[in-house]
N, C-alpha and C positions, 0 to 999 in steps of 0.2 A: 778599731773601725766600727761605727754603728752598724746595726743589723740591716737597716734600710739600704745603706750604701752597698753592702755586700750583695744585696738582691737586685741592684740596678743592672740593667742591660746596657752593655757597651756596643754601640753601633759601629762596626768596623768590618773588616773581612772575617772576623771571628765573632761568635755569639757565646755568651755566658748564660746558662740556665741554672736556676736554683737547684733543680733536681739532679743536675749533672756537674759535679765540681770541676771535671776536666773539660776545658774549652776545646772546640774543634771547628774546622772550617768546612765549607761545601766541598772542597777539593779532597778532603779526607775520606769521603765515601768510597769504599772499595768497589771496583768493577769486576763483575764475575765474567771474566773473558772466555773461560772455557764453556760456560753455559750458553753464552751468546753465540759462539761458533757452532755448537751443537744444534742450536735452534735454526740457524741459517741453512745448515746442511739438510736438516729435516724438511724445510720449506722447498728447497731445490729438488729434493726427491719427490716430494708430493706433486710439484709442478710438472716434472717429467712424466709422472704416472697419469696426471690429468691429460696431457697432450696426447698420449697413446689412446685414451678412452675417447677424446674428442674426435679423432680421426674416424673411428667406426661410427660414432653417433651421427656425424655429418654425412657419411656415406648413406646410412639408413634413411636420414631425413631427405636427402636428394632423391633417392629412389622413390620414397613416399610421395614427395611433391611432384615428381615426374608422373607417376601414376594418376594422381589427382588431376593434373593439368591435361593429361591425355584422354581420360575417361569421364571424369566428373564435370570439369568446367564447360566443355561443349554442350553437355546435357542441360546444365543450369542456364547457360546463355540462351539456348533456343527455347527452353521450357518456361523460364521465368523472366529473364532480362528483356528479351525481345517483345513478349506480351506487354510488359510495363511500358516499354518505349512507344509501342504502337497503340496502346490503349485498349487491347482486347485480351480475353482470357481463353487459354486452352482447356481449362477444366471448369465446368459449370458450377461444381460444388465448392470451388475455392474462389473466395472473394477477398480481394485486397483493397483496403481503404487506406491509401497512402495520405490522404488529406487529414484523416484523424490522427494518423501517426505523426504527421508534421505539426498539426495544431491539436494537441490532446485536450485542451480546455475548451474547444469550440462547441461541444455538446452541452455544456452547462454554463459557459460564459459568452453570451451573445446577445445582440440587440437588433440584428437585421439578418436577412437572407439574400445572398447574392449568387446568381447562377445556381440556384437549388442548393446552396451550401450555407449553413449557419456560420455567421462571422460577427466579429465585434467592430462596429463602425465608430468613428470619432463622434465627439459631441457636435450637435448642429449649432453653427454659429452664423452670424450675419443676419441680414434682413429676411423676415419671413416671406415666403412666396405668396401668400394670400394678403390682401389688403383688408384692413379693419373697416368696420361700418363708419361712415361719416355721420356723426350724431350732432344735431343742433339743439332743438327744443324738446324738453320731455312733455309728453302728452298727459298732463296730470288729471285732466278731466276723464280721459279714457281709463286711466289706472284706477280712479276712484269708482267708476262704474264696474269695472272688473273685480275689484275687491268687494263691492256689494254683492256681485254674483257669488263670489267665493264664500261669503258668509252664509249663503243659503245651502251650501254643499259642505257641511262640516266634516264629512267622511272623506272628502276629496282633497288631496295635497297637490296643488297645481303650480306650474311655472309657465309664464307667458312672455314672449318676446314679439314685438311688433316694430317694424321699421319701414318708413315711407321713402321710396326711391326718389321722389320729386322734391321733397322738403327736407329730408333728413331727420324729421321728427320721429320720435320713438317712445315706446312704452316698455318697461322692464319690471316684471314682478317675479322675484326669485330666479332671474335669468342665469345666475352663476351657480345655482344649486345643482348638485349631482343627481341625475335620474337614470334609471335603467333605459337603455336605448331601444331594446326590442329590435324589430325590423327597420327602424329609422337608421340603424347602423349601416344599412345597405347604401345609404347616400355617400359617405366617404369611400366605400368599396367602389362604387360607380365612378366617382371622381378620380380615384387613384388609377382605375382601369384606363380611363381616357387620357390621363396624364402619361401613362406608360405608352399608350398608342401615339400621342404626340411626340414622344421621345424615340419613336421607331423601335421600341422593344418588343412590340407584337402588333397585330392588326385585328380588325373586326372579322377578318376572313379566316383567321386561325381556328383550328378545330381541336376539340377535346372529346375523349371517350367517356361516356357515362359507365362508371363501375359501382358495384355494391358499396364500395368504401364511401362514395360521395352521397349516397342516398341518405336523406335526413327526414325526420318526422316533421310534423307541423304543417305549415302552409306550403302550397305548391304541389304540382302534379308530377314532377320528375321522379319523385320517390316510388311512383307506380309504373314508371316507364320501363321498357325493356332494357336489360343490362347490355351494354356494348354499343348502344346507339351513339352516333357522332353528332356533335352540336358545334356550330360556330360560336365565336365569342359574341357576335352580334345576337344570336339566339338566346344565349345564356344571360346576357345583360338585359335584354328585353323581358325575359321570364323573371328574372330576379326582381326587377322593379314593378312590372305590371301585375304579375301574379304573386309578388313577395315570396318567390320560390326559395326555400332554404337550401336544397340540393344545388341549384345553380349558383347560389351565393358561395357555397363551400368549394365548388369547382373553380370559380373565378379567384377566390382568395388563394387557392393552391397554385393557380397559374401565375399569380402576382408575386408569390413567394411567401405565402402563409400570413398569419396574423401579425407577425413581426414586422413584415414589410408594410402593412397598412399603418402600424403605429409609428414607424419611422417616417412615413409620408406625412402623417398628421403633425408630427413635431416640426418637420421642415416647413409645412404650411404656416406654422404658428398657432395651431390648435392645441391648447394645453390640457383641456379638461375632457377630452373624448379618448376612449381606450377600448381596444378590441382584445379579449383574452379567452374567448370561448367560441368554438364552432357552433353554428346555428343548428337547432333552435337553442337559444339561450334562455331557457325557462326560468333560471334562477336569477337572471338580471345582472350577471357580472359585467357584460359589455355596457359601458356607460357613456353619457354625454351630458351637455347642458343646452338649454334653449338658445343661449347666446352663441355657443359654438356652432350649432346647427344654422343659425341665422347668418353668421360669417360665412359658412360654406356655401349657403344658397346665394349670398350676395356675390361671391366670386365666380359664379356661373357666368356672369356678364362681364367678368374682368378679362379683356383681350390679352393681357400680359400674363395671364395665368392659364387659360385654355384657348385653343384655336377655335375658330368659328365652326369648323366641321365637327369637332368634338362637342361643342355646345349644342349643335343641332340634334345630335343623337340623344344627348342627356335630356334635352327638352322634349323630344318626341317620346322617349320612354315615360318620363314623369308626367306627361300630359295624358297618358292613357292608363293610369292606375285604376284598377277595377274596384277597389274599396273607396267608395265615395260617401261613406256614412257618417263622417266626422266634420271637418271644417266646411266641405262643400255644402252641407245642409244649411249653413248660416249665410251663405252668399246670395246676393240678388240676382235677378234675371239678367242675363247677358254677360255675367262675369265668367272667367275661366280660371282654372287652377292647375298648376303643375306641382306635385308633392309626393310624399312618401309617408305611409302610416306605420304604426308599430303597435303590437298587442301581445302581452305575455300573461294576461289575466290580472296581475297586480299592477300593471301599468298600461295605459292607453295614451297614444300620442299621434300628432299629425304635424307635418312641417312642410312648408312650400311657399310659393309665390302666387299671389292673387293679381289677376289682370282685370281691372274694372272696365265697364262699358266705355268710359270716357278716355281710355288709353292710359290712365295712371295705374300704377302697380305698387304693391307693398309686400313685405315678407312677414309671415305669421307662423310662429311655432308655439304649440300648446302641448304640454305633457302633464298627465294627471295620474298620480298614484291613488289607487282605489281599493276597496275591499275586493277580494278575488272575484273577477268577472261581474262585478256590480254594473248594472246599466246606468247608474248615476254618472259614471265616468263619461260615457258617450253623451248623455244629456248636457253635462256641463260644458263639454267642448263644443257642442252645437250651439249652445246659448252664448258662449263666449265669442264664437265666430260671428254670430249675428250682431252682437254689440260692437265688435271691432269693425265690421264691414259698414255698419250705418255711421259710425264715427269717422271713418276714412272718407266716406262720400261727402261729408261736410268739412273736411280738412282741406284747406287751400294753401 
């Protein structure tokens, strides 16, 4: 027989392996009966021994649990559980923050503040709450005049937005360019304040205590006021706008839920290029806006679907009594009135508001000017630009 056939495996109940000349089946494997019996006896013996040990361990465990239930659990219930349920602490030095435990990422992953707690709100969708400016014809002649003025001030980088309530005509020079907002950022803070009042979240009669934490340098007198003084929301809003008080602004932003709440409101309004990220004074100019954004916010002060008449009256009253009248008001004619808010951080000077002309017409004007630090040329430019705009608007029908 050939060698290949001798090495062939025959598949049946028996197997032939080349290394083992004697075939054998699976049933030929011997069973070690004595060894198996000995193993079973050993397991039974161990099981009986475990049962004897388990009885004593269970007895000890029951006694221990009984002592814990009798002595420890009542103490824990009254000292810890009940204070958590009722929301008060028995120990002043012990502070339990269950919110941070339940939401461990809230301190660094958040975009708004709700009930004084940082939280992550969903993306704003749907129609913006503010209406856009209804624009008709561009005022090219006015823009040409303003550009001619800009050429005379090469060190001043300016942005200008003008919009006529009666005709919808407008002028836009660098209106979408980002500029440091300075104290003009107080306009969206004021609007958000009265939106919150309209929503019954607070009232103008609510009070806040002035602490050293809120006192801020720069403009305003509250930084020199006595610590512990009580101020109403009405007082703070009035001081924030009329005196451009930074301390009052920080107090109101805290009341509203910090800078995050202001930014969330801006997005809900549809304002995309205005952002608050620094407490006042913001000398480095990290809070920013555009002249177009500010014009849109000023336009919606007259929007009855956005603000109530009562809130509008408060806002108009504050902005009509701004004490700084050295910018746009200097270019207005006799009989004109102006409600506005100014901003000045040294490197940027600006003014934004609504002009009421003697014949009853009105227009929005926002001028922002980057300048060499504290250069008087910034003020001169805004005054001259205001004069050009006012004279042109008088002739616009």
